[in-house]
N, C-alpha and C positions, 0 to 999 in steps of 0.2 A: 517564462523565466521568473518573473516576479511572483507568480502563483506558486511555483515550486518553493521559493524561499518562504512565502507566507504559510503554506500548508505544512512545511517541515518545521518551521518555528513553532506553529501552534501545537503540533504533535509533541515536540520536545518539551514545550512548556507544560503540557498535560502530564507527561511522565515526571517532570520535575516536581509537580505538585502532589504526587502520590504519597500516601502514608505507607510506612513499612508493611503493614498488614495487607495492603492492596495488592502487593506483588504475588501473594499466595492465592489470590482469587482467580477463578477461571476467566479466560479471555474469550473473545468471539471466534478465535481460531480453534478448530476442533483439536483436542488433545493437548492444548497449550495453556499454561497459566500465564498471568500477566508478565511474570518475570521472563518466561520463555519468549514472549512476544517482544519485550524490550531488548532481549539479547539478539533477536532477529533484526531489530532495527539498527543495532550496532553493526551487524554484518552488512546490512543494506547501505549504511553510511560509508563503510569501507569500499563497497562496490562502486558507489558514486565517485569517490575519490580516485579509485583505480581507473575507472572509465574516462573520467575527464582529463586524465593525463596519458591516455592511450590514443594518440592521434591516428587518423586514417587518411590515405590519399585517394582511395577509391570513391566512386559515386555512392550516395546513400542507397542502401538496399531495404531500408525499413523506415517507418515514421512512428509517431507516438502510438498509433493504433495497431499497426502490424508488428510492433515490438512484442505485443502480447500474444502468447499461444493460448488458444481456448481448448481446454480439456473437457472430458465428459463427467468427471467425478471430482468434487471438491477434495482438498487434502484432508487426510484423517489424522495426521500426526505420526503415522507409522513409517513414512519414508525415511531412509537412513540419514539423510541430511537434516530432516526435521528432528529425528531422535538425537542427532549430534547437538543440535541447538539446545535441546532440553538438558542434556548433560553439561553443556558449557554454562548454561544459565545457573544450574545448581552449584557449579563450582565457585560462583561469585560469593555465595553464602550471605553476605551482607548486601541488602538491596542498595545501600548508599554507594557501594563500589560500582554496581551496575549503572546506577544513575550518573555517576561521575564519568564513567567510560562513554556513555552515550552523549553526555554534554560535551566531552572533549572531542571525540571523533565527529559527532554530529555538527558541532559548531564549525569544524574545519570543512565538512562537506557543504555546509551552507555558504561559507565564504567562497569556496571554490566555484560554486554555482553562480554566485554574484559576479565573479571575475571572469567567467567563461565567455568566450566569443560565441554568440548564438548560432552563427553560421559555420563554426568549426566542425569538422567531422571527427567523430569518435568511433571506436570499435569495441563491441562487447558481444559475447555469445554468438560469434560468427556473423554478426550484423554490423553494418555501418549506418550511423544516423548522424544528423546534425545535433549539436549540443542542445539546441532548442527542443527538438523532438524527443531526445533522450530524457531531458529533465521534465518535459511535458508528460511523458509516460509515467514518471515517478510521482506526479501529482496524484494519479490514481492509486499508486502503492501507498502513499502517505495517508490519503483520505480513507481508504478501506481499512487500513490498520488503525487509524484513529477511531473508527467505528468499532473495531475489534477491541481496542483498549478500553473503551467506555461501555462495552456491552453489558457488563455486570457491575459497573461503577457509575451509576447515574449522577453522582455528585461531581464527577469530573467533566469539565467542559469538552464538548465534542467539536467536530470540524466546523470551520466557518462556512456560511451559506455559499460563498464564492467557490470554495473547494468542492463542496457537494455538487454544485451546478456544473462546474467544469468536468468533474469526474463522470457525472451522468452523461454529458455530451460526448465525452471520449468513449464511454461504454456503449453508447448508441452507435458510434462509428465501428467499434469492434464487433458488436452484434450484427450490424448491418440493417438495423430497423429502429424506428423510434419507440421509446418506452411510453406506456399510456400516461396521459396527462393527469389521470386520476390518482396516480401514485406520486407522492412527493419525492423529492430527490433522495432522501434517506431511505425510504421504503423501496424505491426503485433499485438502489444499489444493494441493499440487503437481500432482496428477493432474487434479483438476477444472478448474483454471485453465490447463492445458496446459503447465505448466512442465516436466513430464516425461511420457512416455507410460505408460499403465498396463501392468503385467505381465499375462500371460494370466490368472493367478489373480485379479488385481484387476479385470480386465474382467468375469470371471464374477461376482464379488461385486457389481459395479456394476449388473449386469442391464441393463434397458432404458435406464438412465441413461447407459450407456457410449456409446450411439449419439448422444448429445447433446453429447459432449465433443469437443474442449476448449471451455470457456466463457470467452470474453474479456470481462473486466469493464472498463467505461469510464464 
């Protein structure tokens, strides 16, 4: 729960520090500019708020790892929902409006997470999870998108080491195998999720797992 708040606060702070021209730079998400990614974060924050006020009585059907669906191909930006995000982001015109909206909705999502009962059950995407597991799943979302945000903006602070380590641990649960210790946390996340191809040495270290990459999480 605390790491959700930390990783989300770090990501929002990174966005708040962007210069206007940064929003027109490519992000680490294929087909998206930084402004498109920030718009996606606004939608994510709305999803968190909606889910935390959608209680469920049934037993949990998923946890932080099984919340994620593993696909075979990373997103290309051509999906209709991805295209809608691009159009919505362009409608803001002034990056300051987009930053304000993220700060407004994002702060509310952060407060809602802090106030949530960790053992409360919530419902989303036809799944039932505890609030603890739901917010734990989102640490991965925030951390990967923080890496996406800074992919072409080396001057912007990246995710905290604790967020990277927790996301790696969760990713290993999702993958069902440990990632090579020779890959640091950042490299392990980028390579496994297809954000960059592995080097020959990394492919060797990955062994049989290399044939399963990249893994698209959705």
